[in-house]
N, C-alpha and C positions, 0 to 999 in steps of 0.2 A: 502492501499499500503504499508506504512512504518513496519508495522509487517512482512509482506511480507520479505520485502526486506533486514530485518534485520535477519528474517530466514537463509535468502539465506546466508546474510555475514558469517554468523557462520558454515554455511555447507562448503563454499567455504575456508572458513578461515581451520575448521578442513583436508581441503583436500591441503594443501600447505605442496609439501616435507617437511621430516623431514631435509633434507640438509638446505632449504632454514632457516625454522625455527634455525636450529645452528648459520648460517649463520646471523640472524636478533636478536637472541637471548637477545640481550641488551634494542633491539628498539621496536621489534614488541609488544609484549605481553603489556608491559605496554600503548605506543600510542596507541594499537588498541582500548585496553579499554579507555582508555580519551577520542579516535575519537567518539565512539560508546555513551559516557556519553553527549561529545557536541549535538550531532545530538540527542539523545534523550532529551537534554535540550531545542531544538532547536535552538541553536547558534550553526547555519549552516556555519558561516564565518570562525569559530574555526575548525570547524569538517573536512571542505573544506580544509583547509590547511595539517591539519594532515592526510586525506587522499589521499591527492596529492603525500605527500611523502611516504606513504605506497606504493600506486599503483606503484608508477615509480620505484620501487628495483626490479630485476629480480625475474621471476616467482610468482609474488604476483598479478594475473589477479583474483584473488577472492577477492578481495576489489572492481573490477568493479561496482556491483550493488548498494554497497552503498556510493560510492562518485559519480557514474553517477547520482543518484536520489537528494545527495545534491546539485550536480549542476544546477538539475532542479527546487529547492525550491529556491536556488540564483539566479534564471532565468538566471544564464551563460551561454545560450544556446551556444554562440560560441565556449567555452571552454568545452561543453559538445562533440559538434558535432566533435570536431576537435580529440580527444581520441576515438568517436564512431569509426569515419572511419578510424583508424588506425588499431582499433582493427578489422575490418572490412577487410582488407588486410593481418593481422599479421596470423589473427584464421585458425585454418583448418576447424572448422565451421562457416564461414562468415555471415551464415542466422540467427544465434544467435544473433548476434551485429546489423544485417539489423533491427532486432524486434524492438532493443534497439532505432535505429535511427529514426525509423516510428514513434516511442512516444513521440522522441524530437519534430518530427515537428507538431506531434498533442498539445504539448504544448504549440507551437509557433503559436497553429491556422493555421497551414498549411495542412489543412485536406486530402485535394487531394494528396501532395506530399507523404502523410503518407499510405493511400488507395492505392496509387500505388506502392510502396516498399512491403507491407502486399499480396496485388493480385499477386505481383510478385514470393514474396518468398512461397507463399502456390501456383504457378503453376510450381516450378520446385521442387517440394513434390518427394524425391524416392520412390519408392515399399521396402521403410525401416520402419518397425512395431517403431522400437527402435525411427528413428529420426521424426517419423511424432509424434509420441508422445512426444519427445524433445521440437520440435517446438510449437505445441500445448500447451504446459505449459508455455512456455515463452510468447503466445499472454497472458495466463493466467496471468501471473506472473505480465504484463505491465496493467492490468485492459482489455485485449481488449477481450472481452469476445465470442464477435459474431465470429472474426476471429479465434479463438480456435475451434468453433464448426465447423465453414468452415474447418477447417485444419482437423478435427475427421471426417467431412464428406468426404473431398476428401481421405481422408486416405481410408476410406471404399468401394471407386471407384478403387483406386490402387491397393488394398490388393483383390480387387473383394469379398467382405464379407460383409453383412449389418449388421451384427451383431457384427462388431469388432468396439472396443472402448467404448461398452454400458457404462460400469460401467465409463467413463469419462465424455461421456454426459450427462447421468442421473445427477451426482455432479452440474454440468455446471447449467442445469436444474432446480435443486433444489435451487441451491445458489441464480440463476437469480431470483427464482421464477413464473419460465414459465409455467404455468400447461399448456396449450395445448400438448405444444412438450414433458411435462412429461409424460402427459399422454400418447402421441403416444407413445413414446420411451420405457415405458414398456409393454404395450400392443403387441408392435412387440420383445421385447424380454424376456418378460413370457413364452412363451411355450418352446423353447430352454434351459429355466433357471428357472424351476417353482419353485426353492428354494429362489426367491426373492419375492417371492408374498409375507409372509411377512412383507419385507421390503416395498412394494410398498405401502401394504393397510396404514403402519403407515407414512409413508410418504405424501404419498395424503391427509390423515384423518386430517394433519397436518397445509396442505396447501390449503385445501378447506374451504371456508368462510361459502359458504349456498347452499339452495338446489341446487341451477342452476349451479354448479360445478359437482354436483353428476351427473343429469340429462347428462351433457354433458358429461360424462364420460361415463354413461349408454350407449348413442346414440352411442359412440366410440366402444364400448365393443360389441353392438348390430349387427355392421356390421363386427368386425371378426366373431362372431359366424356364421352370414347367407354364408361368405364364408371358414369357416373351424367350421362345427358345431359339430363334433364330438372329438374339443381337447378341453378336463378337465377343462383346467385351467383358460377358458374363464369364462366357467361357476361359478366357484369357485369366480373368479374376480364379477361376474355380482351379483352372493348369497351376497357378503360382500357390496357391493352398495347396495343393496335392504335393508340392513340390516342398513347401517348407516343412510338412510332414514326412518329405522322402517318400511318398506313394506314388513314386513315378509312374507305374505300371497304369494306376488310379487315372492320372492325367492324362496318359496316353489313350487311354478307353474313352473318356470326356472329348477328347481332340476327334479321334477316327468316328466317333457316334455324330459328332457335330457336321465334319466334313462330311458323312453320308447321307446324314438329314438335309442336307442343304445343297446335295449335290458339287459342292465346293471345286474348285482347282487343286486344292493341297496348300495352297500358298500358306494359310495359317497353321498347318501342320509340319510344314517344311520349318517355319520362319520358328517357332515353338522348339522343333527338336535341337535346335542350338542350344536351349536352355538346359535340355537334358545332356547334352556333352557337357555344357561348362558345368553341370553339379556333376559329371563323371559317372553319371545314371548310362553306361555306353549300351549295355545289352537294350535298355527300354528305347534307346536312341536307334538300336540296329532293327527292331521291331517295325520302328515307326519310318522308317528309309525305306524298309521291305514293303510296307502296305504303300507307299507311294508309287514304288516301282507297279505295281498292280494295276496302277492306272494306262498305265501302255506307252509304248515309246513315242504318242502322240504328244503327250502333256508335259509342258514346258519344264516340269518338275524332276523328268525323268531323267536323263544324263545328272543334273547337280544332285539329284538323290544317288544315282549309282556310286557317283566319286563320292558324296559323303557317306554314303555307305562304307566303302572302301577306307576312307580317313579314320571313321568311328573303329574299325577293327583293328588300323594301323597301331590308333590310340592305346587300344586293349593291350596288343598287342609287343610294343614293343616297350610297353613301363617296366620297371619291376627284371625280374626274371623272365628272356624270352625263349619263347622255342623255336628252336630254328627251321622244321618242318613247317609249323603253322606259318611260319613269316613266308617260305619258299611258296606255300598256298598262294597267300596275299601279293606276294611277287607276281605269279599268273595271273590270276584275278586282273589287277592292273593292266598286265598285256594283253588279255582277253580285251579290254574296255578300251586299250589304244586301236587293237585289231581291227575292232566294232566301230568308235566313232574317227579316228584317225585321229593321227598326231597334229592337234592344232593350239590356236590361241586359247580356245573353250576347253582343251583338256592337257594344259599347260601344267598345272597344280598336279595332276597324276601322273605328269610325266615327271616330274621331282619327286616323286613319293617313292616312285619307283626304282627312280635312281640312287636313292637317299638307301633303298631296303638293298640294293645291290651291294652299295659301297660299304655300307657300316654294319651291315647285317648279315648279308650271306658272302660274304668276305669274296666279291666277285665287284673291286672295282673298275674295271677295265669297263665291263660292261657297260655301267655308269657314264663313264667316261663317254664311250663310243656317242650315248643316248642325248647327253646333252651337247655333244659338240653337234648332235644333228637339232638341236632343239635352238641352236644359236639362229639356226639358217630359216626359223620357219617366218612364214609370211606374216606379218598384219601385227607382230607383235612390237612394242612400244621402246624407245630404246632403254627405259629403265627396268625394264623387262627382262631384255638382251642383257643389260651391266650384270642384273644378277643370277641370270643363269652362269654367264659368266665368275661369275664370284665364287660359285658352288662348283662351277667344272674346276676354279685352281684348286680348292679345297682334296676335289679327286687326283689333282697332278700330286698332291702332298702326299696322300695316298699310295698312288700307282710308282711313286718312287720319282718324281718329277719336278722336285722344289724349285730349278730354275723357272722352267712353264710356268709355275703355280705364283711365282714372282712375275714374269711379264705379264700375265694374266691381270693382278693384284693393280700392277704400275699401271697398266694399261688403261681398266677401269677409273684408277684415281685421276688419272690427267682427265679422261674424257668427261669427267663429272667432277672436277674440282670443287671446291667450297660446298656439294652437295652432300646428304647424308648418304649416300650409295659411294660415292669417289671418298668420303671419310670414313666409311668401312670397309672400304676395300684398301686403303692407308693403314688402320688397323691390325688386317689381317696379315697384311706385310711385314707389320712390324709382330705381330703374333708369329709369322714365319722365321723373320730374325731370331727372335726367343727362343722358341725350340732347337735350333740350330747352333745356338749358345753364341751368334751374334748380336751380344748384349749393346754394343755400343752403337750400331746403326739403330737394333730395335729401341733405344733409348734416342735414337734423336728423331725418330717418327714419333714419336708420342708428344714431343716437348711441341713439335707443329700442332698435334691434334688436341690441344689442351686449351686453343682457340675454338677449337667443331662448333656448330649451331645446335649438333646435336647432344645436348648434357649427358645421354646416355652413353654415347663414344666416348666423349670427354672426360668424362668418371672413371671410362674402364683402361681408356690411355694414361692418366693420372696415376692409375694404383698400378699399371704396369711400369710406369717411368721410378715410380716412387721404389716398386719392389726391386728394379735392376737396380736403381742410384746406392738402395743401401744395402744392398746383400753383395756389391760389388768392389768392394774398399780394399780387401787383404784376395789373397791369391784363393785359401782356404774358404772366404766368401764364395767366391765364385763358383768354385769346385760343387759349392752346397747347391746353389744355383743351378749349376747345369743339369744336375740331379732333378730339382724342382722340373725343372723345364722338360727334361724328358718323361716326367711323372703325367706334367701337363701332353703331353704329346701323345703319350697314352692314351689319354683320358679322350683326349679329338679321335682318336680311332675308333671308341667307345672299347675300350679295353680297360675297364673300369677297376678290374679285381686285380689285375697287374699295374694299376695305376696308383692304387690304394699300397701294394707292398712296398713298391720302389719308393710310396711315401714314407712310408713307415720304416727304411733302410737309412735316412738321411741323415736323421740324429744318431743311429746307428756307428755311420761313416764318421760324423761330423756333431760332436756332441752338444759343442755350445754355437752350433747357428742359429741365426736370426728369423729364422723362418715360418718359426713356429704357430705362427696366425696364419698364414699363410697357407701352409699346409693343413690347419683345421679348414678354412674357410672353403679349400678344393674338397676335403673330405665331404662335408655337408652338400655339397653341389653333388657330388657321386651319392649319396644318400638321398637324397631328392628326389633325384630321376631314378633312384629304386624304388620308390616311394616307402620310405623307412622312417617317415616325417618324426617321430620319437628321435631315434637316433641323430637324427639332422639336429632337431632341437636342442639338444644335451649338448654339442659341439657349439652352434650357436651361441649359446646361452655361456658358455666358458669362451669364447673370445668375446664377449661385450664385457664380463668380469675379471677379467684376467688381462685385457691389452686394451686398455682405456682408451690410450695414445693411437693405437696403429691405427694402419691404411685402409684397415678392414671391417673395423669397427661400426661403421653408420652402414654399410654394407649386411653387416650378421645382424645389426636391430633390425634393420628392414625386413629384411628376409626370414628373421625369427618371427615379427609381426604378422606378416604375410601369411606365414604358417598357419601362427594360431588362430589365424581371421577363417582362412581359408580350408583348411586341412585338418589340423585339429580342434576346430570347433568350440574354441577356449575364447570368448570376446573379451574376456576381462583382463586374460593375460594377452591379447593381442593390442589393446586398449595401453596397457602399461608399455609395451614397448614401443609401441607409436611414440608415446606421449615422451618418454626418455630419451628419442631419437629427438626429436622438436626442442626438447629442453635442453639438453646436453650436447647435441650437434645441429646448432641453426644456421652453418654453413652449407651443410650437407645439403647435394641434387635431388634426397631422396625427401627432407624437411618440409618441401611445398605439398609431395603425394602424401607422405605422414599426416600433415596437419589435416588434411583433404580427407582422409579416410579414418584417421581420430575422429572428427566432428562429424562423420558421418556415422559413424557406430556408435557416438556418443546421442545422436537424435537431432545435432543441429539443423536448424535451413531447413528442416523438413516440410 
């Protein structure tokens, strides 16, 4: 209440006419500031004396709220009542001061008298949207939230519009944490305002405490669907509700039923399937794509569904410990897709996935090299697409023991796209290649150039690599330890995770006093994340944040740790702790802006 009244005071003070300020220029600024100071310090007696003087000046009605509240703090009800009734008689908008009188009666304990005033004021509401909103805001200002709600609802009747004042009501219900009314209001307003769907999902997910909340909401959505079966927004909302409960197959069932009932083209289902994929519900996503394929080759989503079906299988089979036989079958499926649809711009993503399988999982990098070289010559590709293919090809050249060819490709793309993200990526890959080869001086030189890259991610990676080289090449022993670390990174690049871990573990045996401990831990954490061993990765990342507070990897570790807790370990409280720690302790980190955004979202700000 204090904060609200103080804000209102500032607003009204700013509205005082220039003439009034000129008349009181020797008094108002100094004395008003003093009165506010008294009020904030809780010295209401002194504040009341000054506010009385200020309020008594002509044209100074802007001091009413804070003076009135000061009198309530002092329980000087008779004085407060006198000035309120005087304002009611004098004001062209007496109903605003009537609410203050009702608030006074509430403070005195005379609820019947207060309620009579409030009901009377609402009963006299005109058919005027501005006055309805002003009256409701006055109720809100005096913390009479139920009467603010009644005002808006009466306003809907007067305006003959059951969607009017929806945003105001949503804000009040959210503030009161009135889940039933909040759910109902969203259900009523979303068909006409579908752009509110992301807000509804964010707000409700913050307020819902357990499964029963989602089940209650589900019942409400299903009632709406029964009455309006073809309203797509309800299907989207029900899908989200099931997903929140991790009931992915139920969500898919609803989407398929809607698709069949409306004889749709599959667009809603196709777009929703990305949500299944993003939540790791790969099996459900596969069922969805398989259903879309039954619509036939003429359907616009046939080829995209075919590609995404294979990509989803790719996500399943390349995570954790993979089975070479399954991946070989998957590679054949990609080959069949390319044989059926040709190698072209539309199947480019499939070409790249097939090449990745051959190079990094099936030990056939020469096959990948051939298909990527052919892909760079496909007609219709943009310069950026060709450039990205060349970068991928450069990576394959490393696997096929052609580092010089890789270097030339990286340099070519770097020069062609100088200063652009893809050009910076090419330069960074060249720096990494030199790092793998133990050419630390050249690698560091490239990193120095990339510090000014427009892409923050590239700039940060280059900064870390440059610091890693600088900090660990001071002595021959340091350089030897760094060479072993570079070998481990090369093994990881080749997707040989177990060999990489063994090499990392051997560094401290060969060089007990090396200074690579935090870098070694960070690389191990990345390996465990790729293997879906999130708890082990979290334990390692936590050790980095605790034992290497001044290390070059600490802010990376904090962000990655918070991200794991939010998205993989489902521990929002821990995610907030580590996001906040990153924001507070490492304000200069490139991750701080994103951490602040994610922290505020988890806390429910600005929704």
